Structures are given as structure tokens and as C-alpha cells.
A tleap script that builds the chain and sets N, CA, C and O, in Angstrom:
source leaprc.protein.ff14SB
mol = sequence {
  NMET LYS LEU VAL PHE ASN ILE ILE LEU ILE
  PHE LEU LEU LEU ILE ALA PHE VAL PRO PHE
  PHE ARG ARG PHE ILE PHE HIE LEU LEU VAL
  GLY ARG GLN LEU ILE LYS GLU GLN GLU ARG
  GLN PHE LYS ALA GLN GLN GLN GLN ARG ASN
  THR ASN PRO GLY VAL LYS VAL ASP ASN VAL
  PRO PRO ASP GLN ASN PRO SER SER ARG TYR
  ARG GLY GLY GLU TYR VAL ASP TYR GLU GLU
  VAL CLYS
}
set mol.1.N position { -10.018 5.222 45.921 }
set mol.1.CA position { -9.781 4.097 45.054 }
set mol.1.C position { -11.034 3.760 44.240 }
set mol.1.O position { -10.959 3.413 43.062 }
set mol.2.N position { -12.168 3.872 44.894 }
set mol.2.CA position { -13.424 3.597 44.201 }
set mol.2.C position { -13.680 4.632 43.106 }
set mol.2.O position { -14.244 4.298 42.064 }
set mol.3.N position { -13.278 5.868 43.325 }
set mol.3.CA position { -13.452 6.930 42.342 }
set mol.3.C position { -12.624 6.646 41.084 }
set mol.3.O position { -13.108 6.824 39.966 }
set mol.4.N position { -11.397 6.211 41.267 }
set mol.4.CA position { -10.529 5.895 40.134 }
set mol.4.C position { -11.114 4.724 39.336 }
set mol.4.O position { -11.117 4.745 38.105 }
set mol.5.N position { -11.602 3.719 40.035 }
set mol.5.CA position { -12.224 2.576 39.373 }
set mol.5.C position { -13.445 3.009 38.564 }
set mol.5.O position { -13.638 2.544 37.441 }
set mol.6.N position { -14.271 3.897 39.128 }
set mol.6.CA position { -15.457 4.382 38.420 }
set mol.6.C position { -15.075 5.181 37.174 }
set mol.6.O position { -15.722 5.051 36.135 }
set mol.7.N position { -14.048 5.992 37.267 }
set mol.7.CA position { -13.602 6.781 36.117 }
set mol.7.C position { -13.097 5.860 35.013 }
set mol.7.O position { -13.411 6.060 33.840 }
set mol.8.N position { -12.319 4.858 35.388 }
set mol.8.CA position { -11.806 3.911 34.397 }
set mol.8.C position { -12.951 3.119 33.774 }
set mol.8.O position { -12.948 2.880 32.567 }
set mol.9.N position { -13.915 2.714 34.570 }
set mol.9.CA position { -15.063 1.970 34.066 }
set mol.9.C position { -15.881 2.812 33.087 }
set mol.9.O position { -16.284 2.318 32.034 }
set mol.10.N position { -16.126 4.067 33.423 }
set mol.10.CA position { -16.866 4.961 32.533 }
set mol.10.C position { -16.092 5.177 31.231 }
set mol.10.O position { -16.677 5.173 30.148 }
set mol.11.N position { -14.804 5.363 31.341 }
set mol.11.CA position { -13.962 5.550 30.160 }
set mol.11.C position { -14.029 4.331 29.242 }
set mol.11.O position { -14.173 4.480 28.029 }
set mol.12.N position { -13.927 3.133 29.806 }
set mol.12.CA position { -14.000 1.909 28.999 }
set mol.12.C position { -15.375 1.734 28.366 }
set mol.12.O position { -15.471 1.291 27.222 }
set mol.13.N position { -16.435 2.072 29.085 }
set mol.13.CA position { -17.779 1.978 28.524 }
set mol.13.C position { -17.971 2.970 27.380 }
set mol.13.O position { -18.607 2.650 26.375 }
set mol.14.N position { -17.422 4.168 27.534 }
set mol.14.CA position { -17.498 5.148 26.447 }
set mol.14.C position { -16.778 4.638 25.202 }
set mol.14.O position { -17.289 4.767 24.090 }
set mol.15.N position { -15.602 4.065 25.388 }
set mol.15.CA position { -14.850 3.537 24.254 }
set mol.15.C position { -15.616 2.397 23.594 }
set mol.15.O position { -15.639 2.293 22.367 }
set mol.16.N position { -16.239 1.545 24.396 }
set mol.16.CA position { -16.915 0.368 23.867 }
set mol.16.C position { -18.204 0.708 23.133 }
set mol.16.O position { -18.513 0.081 22.120 }
set mol.17.N position { -18.968 1.691 23.621 }
set mol.17.CA position { -20.321 1.878 23.109 }
set mol.17.C position { -20.583 3.202 22.399 }
set mol.17.O position { -21.673 3.383 21.856 }
set mol.18.N position { -19.644 4.123 22.379 }
set mol.18.CA position { -19.873 5.412 21.734 }
set mol.18.C position { -18.864 5.570 20.593 }
set mol.18.O position { -17.689 5.846 20.837 }
set mol.19.N position { -19.324 5.396 19.341 }
set mol.19.CA position { -18.397 5.446 18.201 }
set mol.19.C position { -17.685 6.796 18.057 }
set mol.19.O position { -16.505 6.834 17.709 }
set mol.20.N position { -18.385 7.893 18.318 }
set mol.20.CA position { -17.747 9.207 18.208 }
set mol.20.C position { -16.578 9.317 19.168 }
set mol.20.O position { -15.511 9.798 18.785 }
set mol.21.N position { -16.754 8.888 20.387 }
set mol.21.CA position { -15.694 8.945 21.388 }
set mol.21.C position { -14.534 8.023 20.994 }
set mol.21.O position { -13.366 8.362 21.185 }
set mol.22.N position { -14.871 6.860 20.444 }
set mol.22.CA position { -13.847 5.912 20.011 }
set mol.22.C position { -13.007 6.502 18.881 }
set mol.22.O position { -11.784 6.370 18.894 }
set mol.23.N position { -13.648 7.155 17.897 }
set mol.23.CA position { -12.895 7.793 16.809 }
set mol.23.C position { -12.022 8.923 17.326 }
set mol.23.O position { -10.901 9.108 16.853 }
set mol.24.N position { -12.524 9.679 18.291 }
set mol.24.CA position { -11.752 10.785 18.859 }
set mol.24.C position { -10.502 10.269 19.561 }
set mol.24.O position { -9.418 10.822 19.378 }
set mol.25.N position { -10.642 9.215 20.364 }
set mol.25.CA position { -9.487 8.643 21.058 }
set mol.25.C position { -8.493 8.061 20.053 }
set mol.25.O position { -7.283 8.218 20.216 }
set mol.26.N position { -8.999 7.388 19.013 }
set mol.26.CA position { -8.117 6.840 17.985 }
set mol.26.C position { -7.349 7.952 17.286 }
set mol.26.O position { -6.154 7.817 17.024 }
set mol.27.N position { -8.034 9.046 16.985 }
set mol.27.CA position { -7.364 10.174 16.324 }
set mol.27.C position { -6.284 10.758 17.224 }
set mol.27.O position { -5.211 11.125 16.744 }
set mol.28.N position { -6.552 10.848 18.517 }
set mol.28.CA position { -5.546 11.384 19.435 }
set mol.28.C position { -4.322 10.478 19.519 }
set mol.28.O position { -3.190 10.961 19.557 }
set mol.29.N position { -4.543 9.185 19.548 }
set mol.29.CA position { -3.432 8.256 19.753 }
set mol.29.C position { -2.674 7.935 18.462 }
set mol.29.O position { -1.444 7.903 18.464 }
set mol.30.N position { -3.390 7.699 17.368 }
set mol.30.CA position { -2.759 7.176 16.163 }
set mol.30.C position { -2.888 8.110 14.969 }
set mol.30.O position { -2.008 8.141 14.109 }
set mol.31.N position { -3.970 8.867 14.906 }
set mol.31.CA position { -4.297 9.622 13.709 }
set mol.31.C position { -3.235 10.594 13.256 }
set mol.31.O position { -2.934 10.664 12.064 }
set mol.32.N position { -2.670 11.332 14.157 }
set mol.32.CA position { -1.663 12.329 13.767 }
set mol.32.C position { -0.426 11.664 13.184 }
set mol.32.O position { 0.108 12.119 12.172 }
set mol.33.N position { 0.027 10.599 13.811 }
set mol.33.CA position { 1.209 9.896 13.304 }
set mol.33.C position { 0.929 9.277 11.942 }
set mol.33.O position { 1.795 9.261 11.068 }
set mol.34.N position { -0.281 8.771 11.771 }
set mol.34.CA position { -0.658 8.176 10.491 }
set mol.34.C position { -0.658 9.219 9.383 }
set mol.34.O position { -0.163 8.957 8.287 }
set mol.35.N position { -1.198 10.379 9.653 }
set mol.35.CA position { -1.236 11.452 8.661 }
set mol.35.C position { 0.183 11.920 8.324 }
set mol.35.O position { 0.491 12.162 7.157 }
set mol.36.N position { 1.039 12.048 9.327 }
set mol.36.CA position { 2.424 12.457 9.078 }
set mol.36.C position { 3.153 11.437 8.210 }
set mol.36.O position { 3.906 11.812 7.312 }
set mol.37.N position { 2.934 10.159 8.472 }
set mol.37.CA position { 3.590 9.113 7.689 }
set mol.37.C position { 3.091 9.126 6.248 }
set mol.37.O position { 3.880 8.938 5.322 }
set mol.38.N position { 1.793 9.344 6.045 }
set mol.38.CA position { 1.260 9.422 4.695 }
set mol.38.C position { 1.851 10.608 3.943 }
set mol.38.O position { 2.189 10.487 2.765 }
set mol.39.N position { 1.977 11.739 4.602 }
set mol.39.CA position { 2.577 12.911 3.953 }
set mol.39.C position { 4.033 12.647 3.595 }
set mol.39.O position { 4.492 13.047 2.525 }
set mol.40.N position { 4.763 11.975 4.488 }
set mol.40.CA position { 6.163 11.678 4.225 }
set mol.40.C position { 6.301 10.752 3.014 }
set mol.40.O position { 7.167 10.963 2.165 }
set mol.41.N position { 5.453 9.735 2.933 }
set mol.41.CA position { 5.490 8.818 1.798 }
set mol.41.C position { 5.133 9.534 0.490 }
set mol.41.O position { 5.739 9.273 -0.550 }
set mol.42.N position { 4.155 10.430 0.548 }
set mol.42.CA position { 3.744 11.168 -0.642 }
set mol.42.C position { 4.879 12.063 -1.139 }
set mol.42.O position { 5.129 12.134 -2.342 }
set mol.43.N position { 5.564 12.742 -0.224 }
set mol.43.CA position { 6.685 13.602 -0.629 }
set mol.43.C position { 7.815 12.781 -1.236 }
set mol.43.O position { 8.425 13.205 -2.218 }
set mol.44.N position { 8.102 11.619 -0.669 }
set mol.44.CA position { 9.160 10.763 -1.214 }
set mol.44.C position { 8.790 10.284 -2.615 }
set mol.44.O position { 9.647 10.208 -3.496 }
set mol.45.N position { 7.523 9.964 -2.816 }
set mol.45.CA position { 7.070 9.510 -4.125 }
set mol.45.C position { 7.165 10.643 -5.147 }
set mol.45.O position { 7.560 10.407 -6.289 }
set mol.46.N position { 6.810 11.862 -4.758 }
set mol.46.CA position { 6.900 13.002 -5.660 }
set mol.46.C position { 8.348 13.281 -6.037 }
set mol.46.O position { 8.638 13.575 -7.197 }
set mol.47.N position { 9.258 13.195 -5.078 }
set mol.47.CA position { 10.670 13.442 -5.373 }
set mol.47.C position { 11.202 12.387 -6.337 }
set mol.47.O position { 11.984 12.707 -7.232 }
set mol.48.N position { 10.793 11.150 -6.165 }
set mol.48.CA position { 11.265 10.091 -7.054 }
set mol.48.C position { 10.741 10.307 -8.464 }
set mol.48.O position { 11.464 10.064 -9.430 }
set mol.49.N position { 9.504 10.755 -8.604 }
set mol.49.CA position { 8.951 11.032 -9.932 }
set mol.49.C position { 9.687 12.185 -10.602 }
set mol.49.O position { 9.949 12.142 -11.804 }
set mol.50.N position { 10.018 13.200 -9.839 }
set mol.50.CA position { 10.662 14.376 -10.413 }
set mol.50.C position { 12.101 14.079 -10.837 }
set mol.50.O position { 12.609 14.723 -11.756 }
set mol.51.N position { 12.760 13.135 -10.201 }
set mol.51.CA position { 14.146 12.852 -10.560 }
set mol.51.C position { 14.256 11.914 -11.748 }
set mol.51.O position { 15.291 11.902 -12.414 }
set mol.52.N position { 13.214 11.116 -12.042 }
set mol.52.CA position { 13.267 10.154 -13.139 }
set mol.52.C position { 12.097 10.362 -14.103 }
set mol.52.O position { 11.207 9.513 -14.166 }
set mol.53.N position { 12.072 11.469 -14.856 }
set mol.53.CA position { 10.957 11.647 -15.788 }
set mol.53.C position { 11.152 10.810 -17.045 }
set mol.53.O position { 12.279 10.451 -17.386 }
set mol.54.N position { 10.072 10.503 -17.724 }
set mol.54.CA position { 10.156 9.800 -18.992 }
set mol.54.C position { 10.175 8.298 -18.841 }
set mol.54.O position { 9.951 7.753 -17.760 }
set mol.55.N position { 10.449 7.644 -19.956 }
set mol.55.CA position { 10.469 6.184 -20.005 }
set mol.55.C position { 11.908 5.725 -19.866 }
set mol.55.O position { 12.808 6.279 -20.496 }
set mol.56.N position { 12.119 4.715 -19.043 }
set mol.56.CA position { 13.459 4.195 -18.830 }
set mol.56.C position { 13.476 2.726 -19.213 }
set mol.56.O position { 12.658 1.946 -18.725 }
set mol.57.N position { 14.407 2.340 -20.089 }
set mol.57.CA position { 14.554 0.954 -20.507 }
set mol.57.C position { 15.805 0.417 -19.836 }
set mol.57.O position { 16.889 0.975 -20.002 }
set mol.58.N position { 15.662 -0.662 -19.081 }
set mol.58.CA position { 16.789 -1.210 -18.343 }
set mol.58.C position { 17.761 -1.971 -19.240 }
set mol.58.O position { 18.971 -1.756 -19.170 }
set mol.59.N position { 17.236 -2.860 -20.082 }
set mol.59.CA position { 18.117 -3.727 -20.843 }
set mol.59.C position { 17.482 -4.011 -22.195 }
set mol.59.O position { 16.313 -4.387 -22.279 }
set mol.60.N position { 18.253 -3.829 -23.238 }
set mol.60.CA position { 17.807 -4.185 -24.578 }
set mol.60.C position { 18.674 -5.350 -25.017 }
set mol.60.O position { 19.887 -5.188 -25.152 }
set mol.61.N position { 18.090 -6.525 -25.247 }
set mol.61.CA position { 18.917 -7.678 -25.635 }
set mol.61.C position { 19.517 -7.474 -27.016 }
set mol.61.O position { 18.854 -6.941 -27.906 }
set mol.62.N position { 20.750 -7.886 -27.205 }
set mol.62.CA position { 21.385 -7.730 -28.529 }
set mol.62.C position { 20.759 -8.690 -29.533 }
set mol.62.O position { 20.330 -9.787 -29.177 }
set mol.63.N position { 20.713 -8.259 -30.793 }
set mol.63.CA position { 20.159 -9.098 -31.854 }
set mol.63.C position { 21.238 -10.097 -32.249 }
set mol.63.O position { 22.251 -9.713 -32.834 }
set mol.64.N position { 21.035 -11.374 -31.937 }
set mol.64.CA position { 22.078 -12.376 -32.134 }
set mol.64.C position { 22.237 -12.769 -33.603 }
set mol.64.O position { 23.361 -12.867 -34.095 }
set mol.65.N position { 21.138 -12.992 -34.301 }
set mol.65.CA position { 21.221 -13.422 -35.686 }
set mol.65.C position { 20.197 -12.611 -36.479 }
set mol.65.O position { 19.005 -12.912 -36.412 }
set mol.66.N position { 20.620 -11.601 -37.219 }
set mol.66.CA position { 19.658 -10.732 -37.897 }
set mol.66.C position { 18.883 -11.443 -39.000 }
set mol.66.O position { 17.789 -10.997 -39.347 }
set mol.67.N position { 19.417 -12.557 -39.577 }
set mol.67.CA position { 18.707 -13.217 -40.664 }
set mol.67.C position { 17.565 -14.102 -40.153 }
set mol.67.O position { 16.629 -14.390 -40.898 }
set mol.68.N position { 17.634 -14.531 -38.896 }
set mol.68.CA position { 16.568 -15.406 -38.385 }
set mol.68.C position { 15.348 -14.567 -38.013 }
set mol.68.O position { 15.467 -13.467 -37.473 }
set mol.69.N position { 14.202 -15.105 -38.308 }
set mol.69.CA position { 12.949 -14.416 -37.977 }
set mol.69.C position { 12.297 -15.154 -36.816 }
set mol.69.O position { 12.556 -16.332 -36.573 }
set mol.70.N position { 11.473 -14.446 -36.133 }
set mol.70.CA position { 10.752 -15.055 -35.016 }
set mol.70.C position { 9.740 -16.047 -35.575 }
set mol.70.O position { 8.897 -15.684 -36.395 }
set mol.71.N position { 9.822 -17.282 -35.137 }
set mol.71.CA position { 8.937 -18.326 -35.644 }
set mol.71.C position { 7.841 -18.685 -34.655 }
set mol.71.O position { 7.032 -19.571 -34.929 }
set mol.72.N position { 7.801 -18.035 -33.544 }
set mol.72.CA position { 6.792 -18.341 -32.533 }
set mol.72.C position { 7.356 -19.275 -31.480 }
set mol.72.O position { 8.517 -19.679 -31.531 }
set mol.73.N position { 6.510 -19.603 -30.534 }
set mol.73.CA position { 6.940 -20.481 -29.452 }
set mol.73.C position { 6.708 -21.934 -29.792 }
set mol.73.O position { 6.423 -22.278 -30.940 }
set mol.74.N position { 6.831 -22.780 -28.800 }
set mol.74.CA position { 6.599 -24.195 -29.004 }
set mol.74.C position { 5.102 -24.456 -29.129 }
set mol.74.O position { 4.279 -23.768 -28.526 }
set mol.75.N position { 4.775 -25.462 -29.925 }
set mol.75.CA position { 3.382 -25.844 -30.054 }
set mol.75.C position { 3.123 -27.041 -29.153 }
set mol.75.O position { 3.921 -27.977 -29.101 }
set mol.76.N position { 2.010 -27.002 -28.452 }
set mol.76.CA position { 1.680 -28.052 -27.499 }
set mol.76.C position { 0.396 -28.719 -27.949 }
set mol.76.O position { -0.599 -28.047 -28.218 }
set mol.77.N position { 0.417 -30.071 -28.033 }
set mol.77.CA position { -0.805 -30.801 -28.366 }
set mol.77.C position { -1.785 -30.676 -27.222 }
set mol.77.O position { -1.401 -30.622 -26.054 }
set mol.78.N position { -3.041 -30.631 -27.571 }
set mol.78.CA position { -4.066 -30.531 -26.535 }
set mol.78.C position { -5.298 -31.308 -26.977 }
set mol.78.O position { -5.501 -31.556 -28.165 }
set mol.79.N position { -6.096 -31.679 -26.022 }
set mol.79.CA position { -7.370 -32.323 -26.292 }
set mol.79.C position { -8.475 -31.394 -25.866 }
set mol.79.O position { -8.421 -30.776 -24.803 }
set mol.80.N position { -9.471 -31.307 -26.704 }
set mol.80.CA position { -10.602 -30.440 -26.371 }
set mol.80.C position { -11.535 -31.201 -25.442 }
set mol.80.O position { -11.977 -32.305 -25.759 }
set mol.81.N position { -11.832 -30.604 -24.295 }
set mol.81.CA position { -12.689 -31.236 -23.304 }
set mol.81.C position { -14.099 -30.722 -23.489 }
set mol.81.O position { -14.342 -29.516 -23.509 }
set mol.82.N position { -15.039 -31.670 -23.626 }
set mol.82.CA position { -16.442 -31.265 -23.836 }
set mol.82.C position { -17.268 -31.563 -22.624 }
set mol.82.O position { -18.469 -31.293 -22.613 }
savepdb mol mol.pdb
quit
């Protein structure tokens, strides 16, 4: 029982104080899954780009009154703060 406790204690100390060992354990536990997920997302993004090339316009509003010209927006009074 004491041997198991010592092994666990050494393992925890290595994780806490040795950055190389910490990165190695992280890579074993999470790194591979993270890389696979990134590759999957990249492939999905590439497929979406390949299926929709060019510029796509969703909606073009109809011209309601061709004789009217754009006069600008509303004008708002303001005070200049010095």
C-alpha cells in the first residue's frame, strides 16, 4: 500500500513541477482527440467552400418607386461639446 502511495505521489509531483512531463500527459489524454477534431472541422469547411463558390446574394429588395431618389437619412440636431 505504501508503494502505491509513493508512486501516486511521485506522479503528482512530476505533473506539478515538470512542464515537459505535463505536456506529455496532456498530449496523451487530450492532444490526439483535439487534433482529430481540428482536422474534421477543416475538412467540413473545405467541403462547404467547394460546394458554394463565388458570391451569393440572398435578397435584392425590389425598387418600389423608380422616380424617387435617395435623399439620405434623418438629420439629428446636436450640440458640440467643448
